[in-house]
TIKOLSE-662744 format. One record per atom (N, C-alpha, C): residue in one letter; x, y, z. Coordinates in steps of 0.2 Angstrom, whole numbers, padded with zeros to 4 digits, always signed. Each point is the difference from the previous one (the first is absolute). Layout:
<rs>
AXYZ...
</rs>
This chain:
<rs>
X-0062-0247+0077X-0006-0003-0001X-0003-0002+0007X-0006+0002+0003X-0002-0004+0006X-0002-0006+0001X+0001-0004+0005X-0003-0006+0001X-0006-0001-0005X-0004+0004+0004X-0006-0003-0003X-0001+0001-0009X+0003+0004-0001X+0001+0002-0008X+0003-0007-0005X+0006-0001+0006X+0002-0007-0005X-0004-0006+0001X-0003+0000+0005X-0004-0007+0002X-0005+0002-0007X-0003+0005+0000X-0004+0000-0007X+0000+0000-0007X+0008+0002-0001X+0004+0000-0006X+0000-0008-0002X+0003-0004+0006X+0001-0007-0001X-0007-0002-0001X-0004+0001+0004X-0007-0004-0002X-0003+0001-0007X+0002+0006-0003X-0003+0000-0007X+0004-0003-0005X+0008-0001+0002X+0004-0003-0005X-0002-0008+0001X-0002-0002+0005X-0002-0008+0002X-0006-0001-0005X-0005+0004+0001X-0007+0001-0004X+0001-0001-0007X+0004+0006-0002X+0002+0000-0008X+0002-0007-0003X+0006-0001+0004X+0002-0008-0001X-0003-0006+0000X-0004+0001+0004X-0005-0007+0002X-0005+0000-0005X-0002+0006-0003X-0005+0001-0005X+0001-0002-0008X+0008-0001+0000X+0004-0002-0007X+0000+0006-0004X+0000+0007+0003X+0000+0005-0005X+0008+0002-0001X-0002+0004-0006X+0007+0000-0002X+0002+0008+0000X+0006+0003+0003X-0001+0007+0002X+0000+0005-0009X+0003-0003-0003X-0001+0005-0007X-0005-0005-0006X-0006+0003+0000X-0005-0005-0003X-0001+0008-0006X-0001-0004-0006X+0000+0005-0006X-0008+0000-0004X-0003+0004-0001X-0007+0000-0002X+0000-0006-0006X-0005-0004-0001X+0000-0002-0004X-0003+0004-0006X+0001+0000-0009X-0001+0005-0003X-0005-0001-0005X+0001-0006-0004X-0002-0003-0005X+0000-0007-0004X-0005-0002-0004X+0001-0004-0004X+0000+0001-0008X+0004-0004-0002X+0002+0002-0007X-0002-0005-0007X-0004+0001-0003X-0002-0005-0004X+0001+0001-0008X+0000-0005-0003X+0002+0000-0007X-0005-0001-0005X-0004+0003-0004X-0006+0000-0003X+0000+0002-0007X-0003-0003-0004X+0001+0004-0007X-0005+0005-0001X-0004+0003+0004X-0003+0006+0000X-0002+0002+0006X+0005+0005+0001X-0001+0003+0008X-0008+0003+0001X-0001+0003-0005X-0008+0003+0001X-0004-0005+0002X+0000-0004-0004X-0005-0006+0002X-0001-0003+0006X+0007-0001+0003X+0002-0003+0007X-0003+0005+0005X+0001+0005+0000X-0002+0007+0004X-0008-0001+0000X-0002+0000-0006X-0008-0001+0000X-0003-0006+0003X+0004-0005+0000X-0001-0007+0004X-0001+0001+0007X+0006+0001+0002X+0000+0000+0007X-0003+0006+0003X-0002+0006-0004X-0005+0004+0004X-0008-0003+0000X-0002-0004-0007X-0006-0002-0001X-0001-0006+0004X+0005-0005+0001X-0002-0007+0004X+0003+0002+0007X+0004+0003+0001X+0003-0001+0007X+0000+0007+0005X-0003+0004-0002X-0003+0007+0002X+0006+0004+0001X+0006+0000-0004X+0004+0004+0001X+0001+0008-0001X+0003+0005+0003X+0000+0007-0003X+0004+0002-0004X+0000+0004-0004X+0004+0002-0005X+0006+0003+0004X+0006-0002-0004X+0007+0004+0003X+0001+0007-0003X+0005+0002+0000X+0003+0006-0002X+0002+0000-0006X+0001-0005-0003X+0002-0002-0007X-0004-0005-0003X-0001+0002-0006X-0007-0006-0004X+0004-0009+0000X+0006+0000+0002X+0001-0006-0001X+0000-0005+0007X-0004+0004+0004X+0001-0004+0007X-0008+0002+0004X+0000-0004+0006X-0006+0001+0003X+0002-0001+0009X-0005+0001+0003X+0003+0001+0007X-0005-0005+0005X+0004-0005+0003X-0005-0002+0007X+0001+0002+0005X-0002+0005+0002X+0003+0003+0008X+0005+0004-0002X+0007-0001+0002X+0005+0003+0001X+0005-0004-0006X-0003-0005-0002X+0006-0004-0005X-0001+0001-0008X+0004+0001-0003X-0001+0001-0007X-0001-0008-0004X-0003+0002-0005X+0001-0008-0005X+0002+0006-0005X+0006-0003-0004X+0002+0002-0005X-0001-0004-0007X-0001+0003-0004X-0001-0005-0006X+0005+0003-0006X+0003-0004-0003X+0006+0001-0006X-0002-0003-0004X+0000+0000-0007X+0000-0002-0006X+0006-0006-0002X-0004-0006+0001X+0005-0005-0002X-0005-0006-0004X+0003-0001-0007X-0004-0004-0005X-0003-0007+0003X+0004-0006+0003X-0002-0004+0002X+0001-0003+0007X-0004+0004+0005X+0004-0003+0006X-0002-0006+0002X+0004-0003+0005X-0002-0008+0001X-0006+0001+0006X-0001-0005+0002X-0006-0001+0005X+0005+0001+0006X-0004+0002+0006X+0004-0001+0007X-0001-0007+0001X-0004-0003-0001X+0001-0008+0001X+0009-0003-0002X+0000-0003+0004X+0008-0002-0001X+0006+0006+0002X-0003+0004+0002X+0005+0006+0002X+0002+0001+0007X+0006+0003+0001X+0002+0001+0009X-0005+0003+0003X-0003+0005-0005X-0006+0006+0003X-0006-0006-0002X-0004-0003+0004X-0005-0003-0003X-0006+0004-0001X-0002+0002+0005X-0007+0005+0000X+0000+0006+0004X-0005+0004-0001X-0001+0006+0005X-0008-0003+0003X-0001+0004+0007X-0007-0002+0001X-0003+0007+0003X-0007-0001+0001X-0004+0006+0000X-0005-0002+0004X-0002+0003+0007X-0005-0001+0004X-0007+0003-0001X-0005-0003+0001X-0006+0003-0002X-0005-0003+0005X-0006+0004+0000X-0004-0001+0005X-0004-0007+0000X-0001-0002-0007X-0004-0007-0001X+0002-0003-0007X+0006-0005+0003X+0002-0002-0005X-0005-0005-0007X-0005-0003+0004X-0006-0003-0004X-0001+0005-0006X-0002+0005+0002X-0003+0005-0003X+0005+0004-0005X+0006+0000+0002X+0004+0004-0006X+0004-0005-0005X-0001-0006+0004X+0004-0006-0006X-0008-0001-0005X-0006-0001+0001X-0007+0001-0005X+0002+0005-0004X+0002+0007+0003X-0001+0006-0004X+0006-0001-0007X+0005-0002+0003X+0007+0000-0005X-0002-0006-0005X-0003-0005+0003X+0000-0006-0006X-0006+0003-0003X-0005+0003+0001X-0006+0003-0005X+0003+0004-0005X+0006+0005+0004X+0003+0005-0006X+0005-0002-0005X+0001-0010+0001X+0003-0001-0003X+0009-0001+0001X+0001+0000+0006X+0007+0000+0002X+0002-0008+0001X+0005-0003-0001X+0002-0007+0001X+0000-0001+0007X-0004-0005+0001X+0001-0003+0007X+0005-0007+0002X+0004+0001+0003X+0005-0006+0001X-0002-0005+0005X-0002+0005+0005X-0003-0005+0008X-0007+0004+0001X-0005-0003+0001X-0006+0002+0003X+0001+0001+0008X-0005+0006+0002X+0000+0001+0006X+0000-0007+0005X+0004+0001+0005X-0002-0007+0006X+0004+0003+0006X-0002-0004+0006X+0002+0002+0006X+0006-0003+0001X+0005+0002+0003X+0007-0003+0002X-0001+0002+0009X+0000-0006+0004X-0001-0001+0006X+0006+0004+0003X-0002+0004+0005X+0005+0005+0003X+0002+0005-0003X-0001+0002-0007X+0004+0006-0003X-0006+0004-0002X-0002-0002-0007X-0007+0005-0001X-0001-0004-0008X-0008+0004-0002X-0002-0003-0006X+0003+0002-0005X+0004-0003-0005X+0002+0003-0005X-0001-0003-0008X+0002+0004-0005X-0002-0004-0006X+0007+0003-0004X-0001-0002-0006X+0007+0002-0005X-0003+0001-0007X+0003+0005-0003X-0003+0002-0007X+0008+0003-0003X-0002+0002-0006X+0006+0000-0004X-0001+0006-0005X+0003+0006+0000X-0001+0006-0005X+0001-0001-0006X-0002+0003-0005X+0000-0002-0007X+0007+0000-0002X+0005+0003+0004X+0008-0003-0003X+0003-0004+0004X-0004-0004+0004X+0005-0006+0004X+0001+0001+0006X-0003+0007+0003X+0003+0001+0007X-0004-0004+0005X+0001-0004+0005X-0005-0002+0003X-0002+0003+0007X-0006-0001+0002X-0001+0006+0004X-0006-0007+0006X+0002+0002+0006X-0003-0003+0004X-0005+0005+0003X-0006-0003+0002X-0005+0005+0003X-0001-0003+0007X+0000+0003+0006X-0001-0001+0007X-0004+0004+0002X-0002-0004+0005X-0007+0003+0005X+0004+0001+0006X+0003+0005+0001X+0004+0002+0007X-0003+0006+0003X-0005+0001+0004X-0002+0006+0003X+0003+0005+0003X+0007-0002+0002X+0006+0003+0003X+0005+0004-0004X-0001-0003-0006X+0004+0004-0004X-0003-0001-0008X-0004+0007-0001X-0003-0001-0006X+0005+0004-0006X-0002-0002-0007X+0004+0003-0004X+0007-0004-0003X+0005+0002-0003X+0006-0002-0001X+0002-0004+0006X-0001-0007+0000X+0003-0003+0005X+0007-0004+0001X+0002-0004-0005X+0006-0003+0001X+0004-0001-0007X+0006-0002+0000X+0004-0002-0005X+0001-0007+0001X+0000-0005-0005X+0001-0006+0002X+0006-0004-0005X+0006+0000+0005X+0007-0003-0005X+0000-0008+0002X+0003-0002-0006X+0002-0008+0001X+0008+0000-0001X+0004-0002+0006X+0007+0001-0002X+0002-0008+0004X+0007-0003-0001X+0004-0004+0001X+0001-0001+0007X+0002+0007+0004X+0001-0001+0008X-0004+0006+0003X-0007-0001+0002X-0003+0004+0003X+0002+0004+0005X+0004-0004+0005X+0003+0004+0005X+0004+0004+0000X+0004-0002-0006X+0006+0005+0000X-0003+0006-0005X-0006-0001-0004X-0001+0006-0004X-0005+0005+0005X-0001-0003+0006X-0006+0005+0004X+0006+0003+0004X+0005-0003+0002X+0006+0004+0004X+0002+0006-0004X+0002-0002-0007X+0002+0004-0005X-0004+0007-0001X-0007-0001+0001X-0004+0006-0002X+0000+0005+0007X-0001-0005+0004X+0002+0004+0008X+0006+0004+0000X+0005-0002-0002X+0008+0003+0002X+0000+0005-0006X-0004-0001-0006X+0001+0005-0006X-0005+0006+0001X-0006-0002+0001X-0005+0004-0001X-0003+0002+0008X+0000-0002+0004X-0004-0002+0007X-0005-0003+0001X-0005+0003+0003X-0006-0004+0000X+0000-0004+0006X-0007-0003+0002X+0001-0005+0007X-0002-0007-0003X+0005-0005+0002X-0001-0007-0002X-0004-0002+0004X-0007-0003-0003X-0005-0002+0003X-0004-0006-0005X-0003-0002+0004X-0006-0007-0004X-0006+0005-0003X-0003+0000-0005X-0006+0002-0002X-0007-0003+0004X-0003+0003+0003X-0004-0004+0003X+0001-0006+0005X+0007-0001+0002X+0003-0005+0003X+0002-0005-0005X-0001+0000-0006X+0000-0006-0004X+0005+0001-0005X+0001+0007-0004X+0005-0002-0006X+0006+0004+0002X+0005-0002-0001X+0007+0004+0001X+0000+0007-0004X+0001+0006+0004X+0000+0006-0003X+0006+0004+0003X+0000+0006-0004X+0001+0007+0003X-0005+0004-0001X+0000+0003+0006X-0007+0005+0000X+0004+0008-0003X-0003+0005-0003X+0002+0006-0002X-0005+0005+0002X+0000+0005+0003X-0004+0005+0002X+0002+0006-0005X-0005+0005+0001X-0001+0007-0004X+0004-0001-0007X-0004-0003-0005X-0006-0004+0000X+0000-0006+0003X-0005-0004+0003X+0000-0007+0002X-0001-0004-0006X+0005-0006-0001X+0000-0005-0004X+0004-0005+0004X-0002-0006+0000X+0003-0007+0001X+0005-0003-0006X+0008-0001+0000X+0002-0005-0004X+0000-0006+0004X-0004-0005-0004X-0001-0007+0001X+0005-0004-0005X+0004-0004+0005X+0006-0004-0004X-0001-0008+0002X+0000-0004-0006X-0002-0007+0001X+0005-0001-0004X+0001-0010+0001X+0006-0001-0004X-0001-0003-0008X+0004+0000-0003X-0001-0001-0008X+0005+0000-0003X+0002-0006-0001X+0008-0002-0003X+0000+0000-0007X-0007+0002-0004X-0001+0000-0008X-0001+0008+0000X-0001+0004+0002X-0001+0006-0001X+0004+0005-0004X+0000+0003-0006X+0005+0002-0004X+0000+0008+0001X+0005+0005+0000X+0001+0005+0001X-0006+0004-0003X-0001+0008+0003X-0007+0002-0002X+0001+0006-0006X+0007+0001-0002X-0002+0004-0005X-0001-0002-0007X-0005+0004-0004X-0003-0003-0005X-0007-0003+0001X-0002-0002+0006X-0007-0001+0001X-0005+0003+0002X-0006+0000+0000X-0005+0005+0000X+0002+0005+0007X+0002-0004+0005X+0001+0005+0007X+0008-0001+0001X+0002+0007-0005X+0006+0000-0001X+0006-0001+0006X-0002+0007+0005X+0004+0001+0005X-0004+0003+0006X+0004+0000+0005X-0002+0004+0006X+0002+0005+0002X-0002+0006+0004X+0005+0006+0001X-0002+0002+0006X+0006+0003+0004X+0001+0003+0006X+0002+0006-0001X-0003+0005+0005X+0003+0006-0002X+0006+0001+0006X+0006+0002-0001X+0006+0002+0005X+0001+0007+0000X+0004+0003+0004X+0002+0008+0000X+0006+0000-0003X+0004-0004-0003X+0006+0001-0002X+0003-0006-0005X-0004+0000-0007X+0000-0007-0003X+0008+0000-0002X+0005+0005+0000X+0006-0003-0003X+0004-0002+0007X-0002+0001+0005X+0003-0002+0007X-0002-0007+0000X-0006+0000+0000X-0004-0008+0000X+0003-0005-0005X+0000+0002-0007X+0001-0005-0004X+0010-0001+0001X+0002+0005+0001X+0008-0001+0001X+0001-0006+0005X-0005+0000+0008X+0002-0004+0004X-0002-0007-0001X-0006+0001-0005X-0003-0007-0004X+0007-0004-0003X+0001+0005-0004X+0005-0003-0006X+0008-0002+0004X+0001+0001+0006X+0007-0002+0004X-0002-0006+0002X-0006-0002+0001X-0002-0007+0003X-0002-0005-0005X+0004+0002-0006X+0000-0005-0007X-0007-0001-0003X-0006+0005+0001X-0005-0001-0002X+0001+0002-0007X-0006-0003-0006X-0001+0004-0005X-0003+0007-0001X+0003+0004-0003X-0002+0007+0001X+0000+0003-0007X-0004+0004-0001X+0000+0006-0006X+0002+0007+0003X+0003+0004-0003X+0001+0007+0003X-0003+0004+0000X+0000+0004+0005X-0006+0005-0001X+0000+0004-0005X-0006+0003-0003X-0001+0005-0005X-0006+0005+0003X-0001+0006-0004X-0006+0003+0000X-0005-0002-0004X-0007+0000+0003X-0005-0001-0005X-0007+0005+0004X-0001+0005-0006X-0005+0005+0002X+0002+0004+0007X-0003+0001+0005X+0003+0003+0006X+0003-0005+0005X+0000-0007-0002X+0003-0005+0006X+0008-0001-0003X+0002-0004+0004X+0007-0002-0001X-0001-0008+0003X+0001-0006-0004X-0002-0006+0000X+0008-0004+0001X-0001-0005+0000X+0006-0007+0000X-0006-0006+0000X+0004-0005-0002X-0003-0008+0001X+0006-0004+0005X-0004-0004+0002X+0004-0006+0003X-0004-0005+0000X+0003-0006-0001X-0003-0008-0002X-0001-0003+0008X-0005-0001+0002X+0000-0003+0008X+0001-0008+0000X-0001-0004+0005X-0001-0007+0000X-0004-0002-0004X+0001-0005-0003X-0004-0003-0006X-0001+0003-0007X+0003+0006-0001X-0001+0003-0005X-0006+0004-0002X+0000+0003+0007X-0005+0007+0001X+0002+0004-0003X-0002+0005-0005X+0003+0006-0003X-0004+0005+0005X+0006+0004+0003X-0003+0007+0006X+0001+0006-0004X-0004+0006+0000X+0002+0005-0002X+0002+0004+0007X+0003+0004+0000X+0001+0004+0007X-0001+0008-0004X-0003+0003+0004X-0003+0007-0003X+0000+0005+0004X+0004+0006-0001X+0001+0006+0005X-0002+0006-0003X-0005+0005+0003X-0002+0005-0003X-0007+0000-0001X-0005-0004+0002X-0007-0003-0001X-0003+0008+0003X-0005+0004-0004X-0004+0005+0003X-0006-0004+0003X-0002+0004+0006X-0006-0001+0002X-0006+0002-0007X+0001+0004-0002X-0006+0000-0005X-0001-0007-0004X+0005-0002-0003X-0001-0009-0002X-0002-0004+0004X-0001+0000+0007X-0003-0004+0003X-0008+0001+0003X-0003+0006-0004X-0006+0001+0003X-0004-0003-0008X-0005-0003+0001X-0005-0003-0006X-0004+0006-0002X-0002-0002-0006X-0006+0004-0003X-0006-0002+0000
</rs>
């Protein structure tokens, strides 16, 4: 390597390190909900939040992120869960909150300005899934996932070490890991009383990985609670329990057709 190329390579390495980027970043894949009637949940998210139909009748798409709905008779509200809520960014929070309220959607917190952050309001879907509506022009659509854990800093490090992403602060205020392709923030705050996510309306998170067996084997070797890989439809999947009891699905074999909404 010539001296010029060596200097260029060292500069790139220094830049990526200073930006807080991780070498192996996996795509964020899906949100998984437990609901009594998946068809009704699909219709609700299509109508109220502008989702697109997915490749299967039990799911919708926001950009390239799948929201999958599985039949669960009595899901617990996401309030009190380690996965507290998800957020969507819209052009006008006031107008969207009024439209949701007019449609009979339960409003938890009315629209308000958060200085230095963005305008925000909070609603709940009919099955107990909390949804924050934010006004962030830089990032329209599916915006972030909000976790509550006993050790936020340790949790953030775990996600970066496990799935990559950029350790950052959302709008300079909220501790988060940023994922791209598709873009979504994982916001983490302190919450000592949060319970594991399984069985709640927002049951688990999902990342796509190139080799499920290798990844789950590595996580199991570190003493984490895991579920062995298995085949489901055209996919190979496995589960791991993340910090604070976040249930996480690892997915291998997702096709491009599944990520194109209708």
